[in-house]
C-alpha angles and dihedrals in degrees: 000000000000107000112185096168122040100196091105128221103334135130104276091211087078084078094050094108096040127086091231133053102209143311133287129227091279091053095252122136121263104220120209115248116259111268104199096147118110126205092276092055091047091051094050092048089049090054098041105034109082091196093054094100093057097044118099132176117248105226091203094058105012091233127132112252123197110217119233125226094259090052092046090051091050092051091049092050091051092047089054090053095250128133119276093231111075093206095049111115109209091185099064117146104270122224108237100218091177123043116252091208114105111237127212095228129051121242089265121024095205113129119241116269123259092230091065088070102045131058117265112270093201093058090046092055093049092053094048090053090052093048090051092049090053092049092050091048094243090124114049122191117238114270117227114252115251115234093226118147113244121225124193137181114269093208096043120143108275098236122145094253097057122087093249093050091052092052110105101220097033114134113202118231116258117261124241109253116250118257114260133206094283089064094054119110088234108032125179115269094251090063095054117096122240116230090260091052092046090052091049090048092054091047092054124090112258090243092054097051117112089210126034093212141032118255113242133186122222126184093230140005090252090063093057109108124219117283105250097204097046096106091040092053092046090050090051090047090055092048091051091050100053102025104040111077116227121213128198109232113206105215116205118206106206123180109228088221090063093059093062109088115244115241116236121243115259089238088064092053097061105131093208132071118255101193127070106235107168136017119200104209125184113079115101097199142029115324105219103175142024133185130183123216117246091251092053092233100103136048128197121200132186126203145182089251089078100252137110114212129198115210135186105237099212097049103026088230118154106229104175138010121201118191112210101175100236143048113302108229100183142353128195133182120224103259088211106094088205095067125057104211136132124197114216119191111208123165107306100345140064117221119209106210130191102210093195094220127143124354111040093204091052090051093049093046090053090054093046090051092053095045090051093065114110123200116242119243095239112042117210122226108257133177089235133052119221108209121184111232120256119242093263088055092045089055090059090048101260112136105172138012121209111201119197136163102248 
């Protein structure tokens, strides 16, 4: 199959606003032909061009294609409602799988069921049970939700059942640290400050002090005076709670060993395949030479059995066999992807073969290039003679024979 465009079976109007209509086998864009004709030019072409009526536009490539006689005949047959294949006979004797004679009895002589004429008792029983459950109040209809705004306590306890606790991104407020021994009305002696430490504490900035108060000792709890900064600290606490934003920090516990890349096993580093995937069977003797096409799709091999075989690389299928009558010393595929030619070295000559594989337009262009050569009037003396192939050799795919003395 000749596939110009490799985008597949998709609507081509998807490429309406693009300068290209798809991609070829090499992955390059297929650009639309320049359409610089206006309506007047199209009308003049329609009037003057005798082949206009059989010219159609290919949606895959955007090029104008002239329909051949066979294609026109196929279109006319389809327009008349005939079959596309000329040799198809629509009036073949049909095989009557089922008899056309009307029988007396049906396929089964079983009478119709009684339940097909009366309502279903099972469904009636289910409906009556549901009606009884609604009457007794066992089944309650769903009450419509009231659109009442919900209010909640901002400082509610952050338990899982509260609204704040169920919120996914809620960050609970930090707790006040519990009082220590220094805040006791009768602290141990080691928590009391000496006169030098008290003097140093008073000279420090309030933000640099380790303790925000001076520890004192009282003989009883009744002798403890009121705390002068109680309201001030409570007010600062409230300001911190509702003015200071809190952010959830996602801590990632990473094992340092996981950061070291794991070395692959030596078995995984083998540079050669270890499993037999394809076997190219066909040659009956030693295979001396191989060559792969520039696209990587085809493979040519030469053997001592006097044959050259063309294979499909991905499926190991032999597509063509060319007998050359002697040992094949070397084969080489033309590295230019625009020319489909293979050189085969046999005895004292080189055969240039057109394998006729892949793109039909490429194969036809190669033959056209070879046929367009014209011999010069004065031939130069060359060590090799270029001989065009005879019709029998052309049928095998050989286009030129280069004879030399080595």
